[in-house]
N, C-alpha and C positions, 0 to 999 in steps of 0.2 A: 738846621737844614732849611733851605729855602726853595720854594717852587716858583718858577718864573714863567708866566705865560708869554710866549714869544711868537706873535702872529705874523712873522715875516714870510713872505712868499716871493719867489723869483723862479717860477717854473714854466716859463714860456706860455703862460696863459692856461696851463693845464692843472694848476694846483690851487685854484681860488677857493675850493671847498675845504681847504686845510686851514684857512685863516682863523676860524673860530673853534678849532679842535680843542684848544686848551680849556675853554669854558665847558665844552661838552664832556671832556674827560673828567674834569673836576666834578661836574654834576653827577656823572656816573659813579665817581668815587664815593659819593654820599651814601650809596647803597651797599658799600662794602664796609663791614663793621670791624672785621679783624683780618690780619694777614693769615696765611695758612699755618704759620707758627704760633698763632694765637695772640699776636700783638694787636692791641686795640688801635683802631684808626679813629682818632679824634679830629674830625674834620674842622671843627671850630677852632682848634688849637694850631692849625697849620699856618706857617708863615708863607704868605702869597704876595707876589708882585706881578706887574705886567709891564712889558716894554711897549710903549705906545708908538707904533711905527706907521709911516705912510708908505704903503706898498707901491705908490706911484713915483716915489723919490728913492731910487735904489741906493745912491751914495749915502743919503741921510739914514736910510734904514740900516745899512751895513754898519755905519758909524755908531748909531745908537745901540745896536745889539752888542758890538764890540765893547763899548765903554761900560755898558751896564753889566755885561758878563765879567769883565775884568774887576769891576768894583765888587761884584758878588763873590768872586773867587778870593778876593783879598779879605773879605769880612765874614765868610761863611765856611763851615767845615765841609759842607756838601751842597751842591746846587743841582736842581733838576729843571730842565728847560722843556716846556711843552710847546711844540710847533703848531702851525707853521709847516713849511716844507723843508727839504733837506738843505736848502741854500743857507738856512740859519746856522748850520754847522761850520760854515767858513768863518764868519766873524767870531763865533764862540770858540772855534779852534784856534784862531789867531790870539784871542784873549787868553786862552789856556796856555798857549805856547809862551806868551809874554809873562804870565804869572809864574810859570815853571822856571823860566830863566831868572826872573827877579828873586825867586826863593831858592835858587840853586838846586832845583829838583829835576829829575829826568821825566819828560812827558811820555805818556803811553796812550795810544788811541786804539780802541777795539770797535770796529764798525760791523753792525749787523745790517745787511742790505742784500737784496737780490741783484743789484747792479753795482758796478765799481764806482760810478760817478767820477770818471777820470777822462772826460772829454777835454779837448783843448779849451782852456778857460777864456771867457770874455772879461771885460773890465770889472763888472760886478758878477762874480761867478753864480751861475744858476744851480739848481738842484742836481744837474747832470755833470757838473764840473768841480764842485766844491772841494773834493778830496785832492784832486790834482793841483788845484790852486793852493791848497794848504801845504802840500809838499813843496811846491815852488816857493812858498814863503819861508821855508826852512824847517818844517816839521820833519824830524828824522824818520825816513821811510822804514828803517829797521825796527822802529818802535810802533809800527802800525800792523794790526792783524785784522783781516777781513773774514767774516763768517757768513756763510749762506749764499754767496754770490752764485748766480746761475744763468745770467744773460748779459753779454757784454759785446762791445764792438772790438774788432781786431786791434785798433789803435790803443784802446784801453788796456787790453791784455799785454800789448807790447810795453806800455808804460809800467804796468805792474811788474812785469818780468825784469825790465831794465833796472827798476828800483828795488828789486828783490823784496817786494811787499808780500808778507806771508798770508796764506789763505787756508781756511778750513771749509770743506765742502759739506753740503747737506748729507751726501752719502756717508761721509766719515762720521757725522753725528748720529746717523741712523744705525750705523754698525756698532758703535760703542759710545753712547751719550756720556756716560760718567767719565770715561777715559779722556774724551776730547774736552769735556768741561774742565777737567783737571789741567789739560794743556792750555786752555784759555786763561784760567786763573794764574797758572804758572808764568804765562807770558807777561803778565802785569806785575809780577813779584819784584819788589824793590824800586818800582816806578810810581809816579803819580798818574792815576788812571782817569781817563775820560771815555765813556761808553756812548756811542751814537747808534740809536736804534731806529731804523726805517722800518715801519710796520709791514712793508711789503716783503721783508725777509720771511714772514710767516705765510704759509700757503693760503691762497685766496678762499679755500674752504672755510677757514677760520677768520680771515681778515680780508674780506672782499672789497671794502670801501677805501681804496687807495688809488693813486693816479696810474700806476703801472704794475698791476698785479701779474705775477709770474707763477705758473703752476709748478708743483714739485718742491714747495718750500717746507720750512720747519712746521711742526705742529704747534698749536698753542701751548700744549703741555711741555714740549721741549723748550720753547722760548721762556716760559715761566721758570722752569727748573734752572736754566742757565743764569737767568737774572737773579734768582734767589741765591745762587752761588756767588755771583759777582757782588751782590748787595752786602755780603758778609765781609768783604775785603775792607780793611781799615784805610787802605790807600785810595779808595774810590772817592774822587773829588767831584766829578760832573757826569751827568747823564742827560741826553736829550732823547725825546720820543717824537718822531716826525712822520709826516706824510699820511696822517689820519684824515680822510675826507669825511668830516662829520656831517656835512650838508647833504651828502648822498648816502648816508648810512641808515638805510630804511629799517633794518632789523636791529641797529645799534650794536651789532656783534663786534665790529672793529673798534668802536669807541669803548665798549665794555672790556675788551681785551686790553687796550691801552691802560684803562683804569686799573685793571687787575694787576698788570705789570707794575704800575706806579705804586699800588698798595704794597707789593712785595719789596719795593725799594725803600719805603718809608721806615 
């Protein structure tokens, strides 16, 4: 397993505080000694890398993330990317799609996010457009599941409905967490899985330090439980954790939650 710090940002100037989140999350991870299942977290034994990107050169940033992600997929059984904002999921997703095609595997993407990120994409898609751009590049929309979305533009909803992208609401998870966690894992059955986790899917009471907090989100306990379930899946190939604004995280609650989620994936 490889952990890749990916400090890519393309968030219309609103996500600069996410650049160094990978370092902050890993620093917080040092204070977690075991997973909840009792598995020891040996920090010194972790395989760590960083993609050194220039946030002022977006084409180069996207190219570097794509190339490094593809190489990691080809050489590692599982890769965890620590953003960065959600724009990094576009080049990672393209690399995942190419890797899946090369290996004759069926790609599956499960996105935890309070927003659909399906605005009309620009040349280098921002954190508000990456998912739509990825579908435009050929990612099969029937293999995408969105969880926790609760604020979107009308055009984004139209795109989701036209492409029949499946969704699970926060209300559904509140009504029966275990049943819908089963639905989430069953969706990925028989496919190669990439999980993209925007920390703003969690309610700002638990994760306030993010660019676009939305009330009414998942609890930290719900998010941890679902990730524990997904981490057990043998077909889990990639995870990203994005949109943690570590520079504005005065109580460190958002960073610590991201580290806790990471610990449960390891």
